[in-house]
N, C-alpha and C positions, 0 to 999 in steps of 0.2 A: 616558827617552825623550831623545833628541839636542835640545838647546837652542842654538842659535848665539849667543844672546846671553851665554852663561856659558862660552865658549871664552876669551875676553879675560881674564876673571877669575879663572878656577879652573883647576886642573890637569885636563887632558883625561882622561877615563875611557872614551871610545868612540872608535873609529876607522872613518872613512868608506872603504867598498870601493865603488868604480865598475864593477868588472867581476864579472858575474854568475856567470860560471863559477868565479871565484876564491871569490866569496861563497859559492857552493853547496858548494865543497869545504870551505871552513872550517866552514860548518854541519854538514855531514856529519861532521867530525871533532870535533863536540861543543861547538865555540866558541859563546858565548851571542849571538845575534842580538837586539839590543836594539830597533831600530826599521829601518824601510825608508819611503823617500819619493821621489816623483819628483825627478829632477835638476833644478835651477832653470834650468839653461842649456837642457835639451832634455827635455821633458816625456814623451818616448817611453821615456827610459831610467830606470833606477831606481838610487838610492843605497842602500847596506845599512850600518848601523851596528853594530858589534861592540863587545863589552867587550875592554878593552885588558889582556892577560894576557902574561908572558914566553912562555908557549907559544903564544899566539895570534900574537905577532910573529914567532916563529920559523917556524910553519905558513905565515904570510902570505908570508914571503920565500921560502919553498919553493915555493908556488905561483906567485908571480911569475915565479920562474927557469923554472918548468916550461912556462908560458905563452910566455917569451921563446924557450924551446928550440923549442917546438912551431911558433912563428911563424919562427923561422930556417930550420926544416926545410921548411916550406912555400914559403918564397921560394926557397930553393935549388932544391927539387923543380920549382917553376914556371920558374926561370931555367933550368934544364937541359933542361926540356920546350920552352922557347921558343926556345932555341938549336938543337934538334933539328928544328924545323920549317922 
């Protein structure tokens, strides 16, 4: 289980993921979900903690890139739709 007090003194073994879509993608790829808790800043959001492995970091980066590409495509589509009106 994630323990914030140990972060300063020990090497991290878990990684926090704040995006539920990315967390689901990583979980479905078989990465170990260690814990999940409410976000301290926003209790309506959830933070997911995964075990760090080389494969996990690779898949995390791919998932982040996919999210950014989807956001860019939506913004471009919205920009074109707004300009056409």
